[in-house]
C-alpha positions, 0 to 999 in steps of 0.5 A: 113211325118208320116202317120195319125193314123186311126181307125181299128177293133182293135182300133175303133174310139171313138163315137160322143156324142149326144146333151143330153150327151154333156149337161150332161158333162157341168152340171157335170162341173158346179156342181163340188164342192170342198167338205169338209162335208162327211157322216161319216161311209159311204163307196164307192162301190168297182166297183165305186172306180175302175171306178173313178181311171180308169177315172183318169188314162185315163187323158192326160199326156205330152209325155204319161209319166203318172207321177201320183201315187195314194196311198190309205190310208186304215190304220186308224193310217195313216189317223190319222197321215195325219189329224195331219199333216194337222192340224199342217199346218192349224195352221201355215197358220192361223198364217201367215194370221195375222188378217185373221187367226181367220176367217180362223180357222172357215172354215172347210178345210178338211174331212179327218176323215169322208170321205169314202176314202182317197187318196194321189196323188203324182208326181212320180220321173222323168223318163226322158221324154223329149217329150213336156218337154224340156223347162218346165220339172217340170211344165209339169209333175205337169200339167199332175198329175193335169189333172188326179185329175180333171178327178177323180173329175169330175167322182166322181161328175158324181157318185154323190160322193163328193171330196175335195182337201186338200193342207194344208200339208208339202210335205216332212213330208207327203212323209216321212210318206208314205215312198215315194221314193226320187224324188217323191212328194205328190201333193194332199190329196183327201177326197172322199165319199158320202155327204148329199148334194153338196154346191150350190156354192163354199164354199169359196164364201158361207163363204164370204172368196173370190169371184170367178172372171168372165171369161171376166176378165181373157180372153185376145185377142192377148196380156196380158191385151187386153180385149177379145170379146166373142160376136159380133165378 
């Protein structure tokens, strides 16, 4: 049996957190929003930006494969081209929605042109990691990237910066635009930057597009469909 890892002078144990610190984390999670409206012309402090990327990079990953790659879009021409790709997919989505298409076109779905920072998060080419992936290789790589995005999202909220995840794009077209290698895949366009205020509730709920479901409808005991008990156990 392998020895249990222990803390030492070079690797001290992480600290325990106070009730106030714990409460702050839950407040950040509850206050996180998928933002679409940004302050145009604003910037993100470089040190803050690096902190956010480091938070993303500290994400868990299956087999420590770290399959995330971050592409910072600094070229105005590239930003414009990405916005055009999103507009193209937005129109196609509206057409696919049929009767809901016109209502969909009234929604603000991205802040690519206004946000302070624009990031494309990509899945790197498979490095062959087998640990934890033998039965679900693609899913575990994707989940690892998603964890990095969530870390970045929560860190941005803690910095009082808005972040919005845009998924309206053709991945092949975006990969070609960014000269990505074969086997890689863009997963998200992230709009990041200062906002005037955060939505008091998810924007799609505010726009009456869709209502979130309560936890008790999504939690089961022992098998699918067997409603779980959260109280009185």
